Backbone as CSV, one residue per row, in Angstrom:
resi,resn,N_x,N_y,N_z,CA_x,CA_y,CA_z,C_x,C_y,C_z
1,MET,174.122,-1.313,-146.158,174.631,-0.735,-145.113,174.317,-1.318,-143.783
2,ILE,172.950,-1.196,-143.831,172.383,-2.143,-142.836,172.415,-3.533,-141.847
3,GLN,173.080,-4.161,-143.219,173.815,-5.508,-143.227,175.406,-4.990,-142.861
4,LEU,176.054,-3.847,-143.196,177.196,-4.019,-142.266,177.145,-3.661,-141.219
5,ILE,175.996,-2.659,-140.808,175.774,-2.517,-139.254,175.915,-3.813,-138.739
6,TYR,174.644,-5.049,-139.049,174.145,-5.604,-138.582,175.615,-6.512,-138.333
7,GLY,176.122,-6.547,-139.090,177.934,-7.824,-139.369,179.259,-6.814,-138.358
8,LEU,178.801,-5.616,-137.915,179.575,-5.046,-137.350,178.748,-5.395,-135.757
9,ILE,178.025,-5.223,-135.074,177.251,-5.483,-133.786,178.064,-7.365,-133.797
10,THR,177.558,-7.886,-134.861,177.808,-9.144,-134.462,178.903,-9.824,-134.635
11,GLY,180.350,-8.863,-134.620,181.375,-9.500,-134.715,181.526,-8.994,-133.674
12,LEU,181.369,-7.856,-132.757,181.631,-6.918,-132.022,180.910,-8.119,-130.863
13,LEU,180.044,-8.707,-130.691,179.535,-9.552,-129.463,180.224,-10.608,-129.885
14,PHE,180.410,-11.384,-130.896,181.392,-12.463,-130.939,182.441,-12.301,-130.203
15,GLY,182.857,-11.107,-130.536,184.863,-10.428,-130.017,184.685,-11.117,-128.818
16,PHE,183.515,-10.257,-128.124,183.473,-10.150,-125.699,182.942,-11.334,-125.744
17,LEU,182.100,-12.203,-126.884,182.273,-13.307,-126.062,183.672,-14.213,-125.999
18,LEU,183.882,-14.772,-126.859,185.651,-14.391,-127.283,186.366,-14.521,-125.923
19,GLN,186.576,-13.088,-125.812,187.258,-12.202,-124.748,186.171,-13.319,-123.172
20,LYS,185.226,-12.865,-123.092,184.442,-13.425,-121.449,184.974,-15.418,-121.368
21,GLY,184.793,-15.901,-122.467,185.286,-17.356,-122.663,186.460,-17.425,-122.386
22,ARG,187.380,-16.239,-122.370,189.179,-17.167,-122.403,189.984,-17.982,-123.205
23,VAL,188.741,-17.642,-124.873,189.444,-18.661,-125.762,190.240,-17.594,-126.284
24,LEU,190.964,-16.593,-126.057,191.907,-16.159,-126.815,193.142,-15.818,-125.796
25,ARG,192.840,-17.118,-125.075,194.746,-16.903,-124.291,195.103,-18.058,-124.681
26,TYR,196.522,-18.042,-125.051,197.118,-18.689,-125.571,197.321,-20.211,-125.043
27,ASP,197.353,-20.061,-123.504,197.353,-21.296,-122.931,195.878,-22.257,-123.169
28,LYS,194.911,-21.344,-123.263,193.466,-22.680,-124.015,193.472,-22.997,-125.761
29,GLN,194.751,-22.051,-126.035,194.394,-22.741,-127.628,195.856,-23.641,-127.602
30,LEU,196.904,-23.235,-126.797,197.806,-24.492,-126.966,197.569,-25.887,-126.163
31,GLY,196.398,-25.515,-125.000,195.649,-26.897,-124.542,194.686,-27.725,-125.405
32,ALA,194.187,-26.999,-126.582,193.096,-27.343,-127.792,194.184,-27.520,-128.450
33,LEU,195.316,-27.804,-128.997,196.261,-28.171,-129.498,196.188,-29.545,-129.080
34,ARG,196.814,-29.506,-127.662,197.818,-30.512,-127.536,196.535,-31.663,-126.606
35,LEU,194.613,-31.436,-126.679,194.209,-31.727,-126.767,193.848,-32.060,-125.000
36,GLU,194.401,-30.935,-124.374,193.942,-31.093,-122.602,193.354,-30.112,-122.085
37,ASP,192.648,-29.664,-123.489,191.554,-28.129,-122.627,190.867,-28.269,-123.646
38,MET,189.897,-28.364,-123.596,188.533,-28.603,-124.683,187.346,-26.888,-124.656
39,THR,188.774,-26.038,-123.493,187.309,-25.042,-123.591,186.903,-24.401,-125.256
40,ILE,188.063,-24.509,-125.996,187.086,-23.678,-127.143,186.669,-24.784,-128.422
41,VAL,186.740,-25.923,-128.127,186.039,-26.484,-128.552,184.540,-26.507,-128.339
42,LYS,184.139,-26.294,-127.210,183.345,-26.010,-126.899,182.901,-24.623,-126.848
43,PHE,183.144,-23.990,-126.961,182.810,-22.590,-127.165,181.693,-22.761,-128.539
44,MET,182.983,-23.578,-129.748,183.342,-23.361,-130.914,181.561,-23.927,-131.264
45,LEU,181.619,-25.147,-130.870,180.169,-26.242,-130.935,179.086,-25.712,-130.225
46,SER,179.260,-24.901,-129.064,178.006,-24.259,-128.798,177.731,-23.280,-129.616
47,SER,178.487,-22.670,-130.302,178.236,-21.223,-131.960,177.628,-22.098,-132.703
48,VAL,178.762,-22.863,-133.118,177.838,-23.886,-134.325,176.541,-24.129,-133.590
49,ILE,175.709,-24.956,-132.402,174.627,-25.544,-131.936,173.299,-23.860,-132.810
50,VAL,173.975,-22.847,-131.930,173.070,-21.433,-131.319,172.864,-20.792,-133.056
51,GLY,174.113,-20.954,-133.693,173.969,-20.580,-135.186,173.085,-21.842,-136.199
52,MET,173.034,-23.077,-135.985,171.725,-23.861,-136.632,170.925,-23.822,-136.229
53,ILE,170.324,-23.745,-135.068,169.076,-23.200,-135.036,168.272,-21.909,-135.069
54,GLY,169.603,-20.539,-134.919,168.730,-19.373,-135.290,168.942,-19.411,-136.526
55,ILE,169.816,-19.849,-137.748,169.380,-19.476,-138.819,169.004,-20.619,-139.344
56,TYR,168.144,-21.678,-139.073,167.093,-21.808,-139.851,165.791,-21.507,-139.231
57,ALA,165.279,-21.482,-138.344,164.343,-20.840,-137.695,164.125,-19.131,-138.544
58,LEU,165.203,-18.293,-138.588,165.006,-17.077,-139.615,164.552,-17.649,-140.764
59,HIS,165.067,-18.420,-141.177,165.034,-18.975,-142.711,163.706,-20.029,-142.430
60,ASP,163.296,-20.580,-141.993,161.457,-20.689,-141.563,160.665,-19.910,-141.523
61,LEU,161.174,-18.693,-141.311,160.029,-17.601,-140.638,160.367,-16.318,-142.349
62,GLY,161.476,-16.760,-143.086,161.595,-16.272,-144.287,162.135,-14.960,-144.494
63,LEU,162.960,-14.742,-143.052,163.895,-13.117,-143.080,165.191,-13.566,-143.532
64,VAL,165.670,-14.604,-143.786,166.867,-14.982,-144.498,167.003,-16.022,-145.364
65,LYS,168.367,-15.744,-146.509,167.942,-16.738,-147.640,169.049,-17.774,-147.441
66,LEU,169.460,-18.954,-147.918,170.000,-19.876,-146.713,171.219,-20.038,-148.497
67,SER,172.525,-19.634,-148.021,173.425,-19.489,-149.596,174.489,-20.860,-149.290
68,VAL,174.355,-21.686,-150.025,174.938,-23.219,-149.777,176.012,-23.031,-150.344
69,LYS,177.207,-23.228,-149.936,178.339,-23.806,-151.215,178.267,-24.918,-150.978
70,ALA,179.273,-24.878,-152.089,179.534,-26.133,-152.766,180.161,-27.163,-151.908
71,THR,179.955,-27.962,-151.485,181.061,-28.920,-150.956,182.009,-29.833,-152.049
72,ILE,183.181,-29.422,-151.550,184.572,-29.695,-152.407,185.768,-30.254,-151.424
73,VAL,185.732,-31.377,-151.993,186.879,-31.848,-150.705,188.385,-31.885,-150.747
74,GLY,188.490,-30.855,-152.082,189.725,-30.753,-152.301,190.277,-29.755,-151.605
75,PRO,189.513,-28.795,-152.222,189.803,-26.900,-150.936,189.921,-27.050,-149.774
76,VAL,188.625,-27.634,-149.097,188.563,-28.194,-147.820,189.663,-29.088,-146.982
77,VAL,190.268,-30.355,-147.734,191.072,-30.943,-146.878,192.738,-29.945,-147.237
78,LEU,192.874,-29.090,-148.307,193.853,-27.968,-148.276,193.888,-26.809,-147.519
79,GLY,192.785,-26.573,-146.876,192.498,-25.442,-146.463,192.412,-25.822,-145.279
80,GLY,191.890,-26.732,-144.630,192.452,-26.342,-143.506,193.916,-27.460,-143.241
81,LEU,194.604,-27.681,-143.663,195.775,-28.418,-143.569,196.530,-27.334,-143.308
82,ILE,196.139,-26.090,-143.948,196.925,-24.590,-143.772,196.473,-24.035,-143.176
83,PHE,195.374,-24.142,-142.371,194.544,-23.777,-141.565,195.130,-24.319,-139.731
84,GLY,195.553,-25.518,-140.365,195.973,-26.411,-138.717,197.245,-25.756,-138.881
85,ILE,198.204,-25.951,-139.448,199.267,-25.914,-139.787,199.721,-24.009,-139.326
86,GLY,199.038,-23.172,-139.319,198.986,-22.043,-139.539,199.125,-22.108,-137.443
87,TRP,197.911,-22.667,-137.032,197.474,-22.972,-135.766,198.322,-23.225,-135.175
88,GLY,199.214,-24.180,-135.297,200.034,-24.981,-134.261,201.118,-24.136,-134.725
89,LEU,201.401,-23.096,-135.743,202.739,-22.420,-135.479,202.405,-21.682,-134.630
90,LEU,201.562,-20.863,-134.718,200.970,-18.978,-133.909,200.762,-19.613,-132.668
91,GLY,199.770,-20.538,-133.148,198.977,-20.326,-131.524,197.420,-19.960,-131.385
92,TYR,197.440,-19.144,-132.289,196.318,-18.578,-132.414,195.398,-18.885,-134.011
93,CYS,193.796,-19.163,-133.891,193.733,-19.069,-135.083,193.092,-17.808,-135.623
94,PRO,192.510,-17.471,-136.919,192.094,-16.504,-137.350,191.867,-15.739,-136.224
95,GLY,190.292,-16.022,-135.746,189.801,-15.390,-134.973,190.037,-14.876,-133.746
96,THR,190.353,-15.491,-133.116,191.180,-15.460,-131.736,192.692,-14.386,-131.717
97,SER,193.304,-14.660,-133.143,194.990,-13.832,-133.659,194.216,-12.169,-133.335
98,MET,192.677,-12.122,-133.770,192.118,-10.454,-133.919,191.730,-10.043,-132.566
99,GLY,191.328,-11.035,-131.535,190.538,-10.859,-130.892,192.410,-10.593,-129.626
100,ALA,192.989,-11.572,-129.698,194.600,-11.021,-129.181,194.831,-9.773,-129.342
101,VAL,195.356,-9.641,-130.394,195.737,-8.005,-130.815,194.817,-7.223,-130.113
102,GLY,193.370,-7.229,-129.818,192.504,-6.494,-129.576,192.670,-6.594,-127.821
103,GLU,193.408,-7.268,-127.767,193.443,-7.556,-126.256,195.301,-6.926,-125.357
104,GLY,195.974,-6.475,-126.503,196.965,-5.961,-126.305,198.456,-6.747,-127.030
105,ARG,197.663,-8.107,-127.179,199.725,-9.129,-127.854,199.457,-9.511,-128.827
106,LEU,200.914,-8.557,-129.215,201.475,-8.358,-130.303,201.767,-9.120,-131.412
107,ASP,202.551,-10.293,-130.303,202.846,-11.322,-131.006,201.971,-12.518,-132.113
108,ALA,200.500,-12.160,-131.678,198.869,-12.090,-132.895,199.647,-11.648,-133.998
109,LEU,200.577,-10.546,-134.301,200.738,-9.531,-135.414,200.948,-9.964,-136.239
110,PHE,201.747,-11.408,-136.311,202.096,-12.190,-137.275,201.272,-13.144,-138.010
111,GLY,200.148,-13.224,-136.819,198.980,-14.469,-137.494,198.646,-13.543,-138.599
112,ILE,198.192,-12.105,-137.991,197.466,-11.180,-138.884,198.101,-10.766,-140.517
113,VAL,199.866,-10.934,-140.404,200.476,-10.641,-141.277,200.048,-11.458,-142.223
114,GLY,200.103,-12.914,-141.808,200.150,-14.212,-142.581,199.148,-14.382,-142.702
115,MET,197.450,-13.976,-142.605,196.608,-13.956,-142.996,196.595,-13.032,-144.132
116,ILE,197.040,-12.295,-144.273,197.033,-11.234,-145.222,198.088,-12.384,-146.819
117,ALA,199.206,-12.526,-146.112,199.758,-13.170,-147.420,199.336,-14.163,-147.861
118,GLY,198.453,-15.138,-146.922,198.130,-16.130,-147.185,197.047,-15.718,-148.394
119,ALA,196.269,-15.080,-148.318,195.145,-14.319,-149.014,195.768,-13.792,-150.504
120,ALA,196.627,-12.914,-150.261,197.537,-12.249,-151.519,198.318,-13.815,-151.863
121,LEU,198.583,-14.783,-151.998,198.932,-15.896,-152.474,197.780,-16.702,-152.818
122,PHE,196.181,-16.249,-152.286,195.444,-17.589,-152.872,194.402,-16.888,-153.755
123,ALA,194.677,-15.588,-153.947,194.405,-14.719,-154.732,194.929,-14.954,-156.331
124,GLU,196.374,-14.940,-155.895,197.074,-15.494,-157.459,197.296,-16.873,-157.696
125,ALA,196.692,-17.761,-157.136,196.960,-19.008,-157.025,195.523,-19.331,-157.610
126,TYR,194.523,-18.671,-157.495,193.116,-19.758,-157.839,192.373,-19.945,-159.380
127,PRO,193.847,-19.117,-160.453,192.831,-20.002,-161.380,193.660,-21.382,-161.598
128,PHE,194.701,-21.208,-161.217,195.137,-22.533,-160.913,194.507,-23.345,-160.130
129,LEU,194.415,-23.195,-158.841,193.483,-24.104,-158.129,192.186,-24.183,-158.639
130,LEU,191.465,-23.538,-159.819,190.345,-23.416,-159.994,190.216,-24.925,-160.546
131,LYS,191.517,-24.965,-161.802,191.808,-25.929,-162.349,192.262,-27.128,-161.895
132,THR,192.521,-27.617,-160.755,193.239,-28.661,-160.214,192.242,-28.587,-158.780
133,VAL,192.253,-28.377,-157.515,192.398,-28.071,-156.339,190.523,-28.610,-156.325
134,TYR,189.935,-27.334,-157.005,188.715,-27.277,-157.431,187.940,-28.441,-157.865
135,THR,188.128,-29.243,-158.568,187.929,-30.837,-159.171,187.771,-31.918,-158.319
136,TRP,188.851,-31.562,-157.370,188.789,-32.663,-156.374,187.451,-33.221,-155.398
137,GLY,186.725,-34.040,-155.921,185.628,-34.650,-154.843,184.105,-33.483,-155.306
138,ASP,183.493,-32.708,-155.940,182.584,-31.797,-155.922,181.478,-32.646,-155.864
139,PHE,181.228,-32.254,-154.671,179.459,-32.963,-154.616,178.423,-31.802,-154.653
140,GLY,178.835,-30.808,-155.025,177.663,-29.828,-155.452,177.322,-29.146,-154.155
141,LYS,176.013,-28.469,-154.226,175.774,-27.572,-152.910,174.391,-28.558,-152.104
142,ILE,175.494,-29.140,-151.273,174.577,-30.445,-150.224,174.217,-29.846,-149.017
143,THR,173.120,-30.163,-148.084,173.527,-29.730,-146.982,173.553,-31.679,-146.802
144,ILE,173.320,-32.015,-145.037,173.009,-33.240,-144.433,171.504,-33.091,-144.423
145,PRO,170.482,-32.338,-144.248,168.836,-32.723,-144.401,168.810,-33.516,-145.959
146,GLN,169.446,-32.515,-146.839,169.010,-33.097,-148.796,169.599,-34.169,-149.097
147,VAL,170.778,-34.550,-148.028,171.526,-35.963,-148.471,170.595,-36.795,-147.774
148,LEU,170.336,-36.780,-146.601,169.004,-37.840,-145.628,167.678,-37.405,-146.425
149,GLY,167.158,-36.797,-147.247,166.002,-36.558,-147.892,164.543,-36.677,-146.729
150,ILE,165.387,-35.779,-145.417,164.406,-35.228,-144.308,164.255,-33.927,-143.926
151,ASN,163.408,-33.180,-143.055,163.721,-32.379,-142.846,164.110,-31.836,-141.582
152,HIS,165.122,-30.805,-142.332,165.891,-30.100,-141.288,165.987,-29.962,-139.609
153,TRP,164.983,-30.005,-138.943,164.157,-30.084,-137.694,164.739,-31.230,-136.931
154,LEU,164.683,-32.652,-138.310,164.844,-33.480,-137.130,166.041,-34.072,-137.093
155,ILE,166.747,-33.430,-137.921,168.487,-33.545,-138.407,168.841,-32.518,-136.531
156,ILE,168.193,-31.129,-135.970,168.946,-30.102,-135.524,168.986,-30.670,-133.867
157,PRO,168.217,-31.409,-133.490,167.837,-32.142,-132.134,168.952,-33.097,-132.256
158,VAL,168.816,-34.092,-133.075,170.183,-35.201,-132.824,171.688,-34.477,-132.449
159,PHE,171.936,-33.399,-133.818,173.078,-32.718,-133.491,173.069,-31.649,-132.095
160,VAL,172.057,-31.493,-131.503,172.254,-30.783,-129.893,172.095,-31.813,-128.853
161,ALA,171.262,-33.084,-129.146,171.769,-34.255,-128.384,173.205,-34.475,-128.193
162,GLY,173.562,-34.567,-130.012,174.870,-35.227,-129.725,176.248,-34.565,-128.961
163,ALA,175.903,-32.835,-129.343,176.608,-31.909,-128.581,176.586,-31.841,-127.058
164,SER,175.479,-31.753,-126.070,174.897,-31.954,-125.124,175.776,-33.351,-124.609
165,LEU,175.667,-34.535,-125.300,176.416,-35.702,-124.345,177.700,-35.218,-124.778
166,LEU,178.632,-34.669,-125.628,179.479,-34.182,-125.528,180.824,-33.835,-124.343
167,PHE,179.551,-32.183,-124.496,179.585,-31.439,-123.668,180.044,-31.635,-122.190
168,ARG,178.759,-32.844,-121.491,178.844,-33.843,-120.314,179.484,-34.355,-120.356
169,TRP,180.100,-35.257,-121.037,181.718,-36.224,-121.140,183.189,-35.263,-120.650
170,LEU,183.092,-34.107,-121.651,184.039,-33.207,-121.954,184.343,-32.627,-120.645
171,GLU,182.861,-32.502,-119.406,182.956,-31.951,-117.842,183.424,-33.268,-117.562
172,LYS,183.057,-34.662,-117.532,183.045,-35.790,-116.442,184.858,-35.779,-116.476
173,THR,185.329,-35.696,-117.396,186.705,-35.289,-117.477,187.365,-34.663,-116.865
174,GLY,186.761,-33.523,-116.902,187.757,-32.577,-116.658,188.391,-31.632,-117.887
175,LEU,187.969,-32.287,-118.882,188.290,-31.369,-120.419,187.738,-30.353,-120.615
C-alpha cells in the first residue's frame, strides 16, 4: 500500500512539473516534433539525469533494488515507431495527453482512447509477439556500466556533462 501512495505522490509531482514546465501545451509538442522547440527534450533529459542519480544513490544505500529489463531490439524499435506515429498524429505523448486532459483539453482524450485500444491489441498479440518480435536482438539484462565493466558512478558524470553541454548548446541556439 505504501508503494501505491509513493507512486501517487510521485505521479502528482511529475504532472505538476509537466504543467509548470509548459510541456503539456500543443505548441510545445509540435515544436518538439518539428525540432524547433526543445523544451520537452530539455525537460525529459533533466528528468532522466535526476532519476539516474537518484536511483543509483538509493540503490547504493540499499533502499531500492534495481529491476533491469532485458534489452531486446525488436520490441524497442516497433514500440518506438508506434509511439512516434501516435505522437505525430495526436500531438501529445502518453504522459502529456493525460496532463492535457487534466487541464481541460478534451482533444487529448483521443490519445487516451488510443492508448487503451493499443494496450488491448498488445495483450491479444503478445503470444505472437513473443515468438517473433521478442526474439529479434535479445541482449539480456544489461546496463551501460556492465557493458563497459566499470562502476556506474564513472558513467553518471559523463552523462551529466553531456546533458549540460547539450543544454548549453540548445540555449545558445535558441531552442
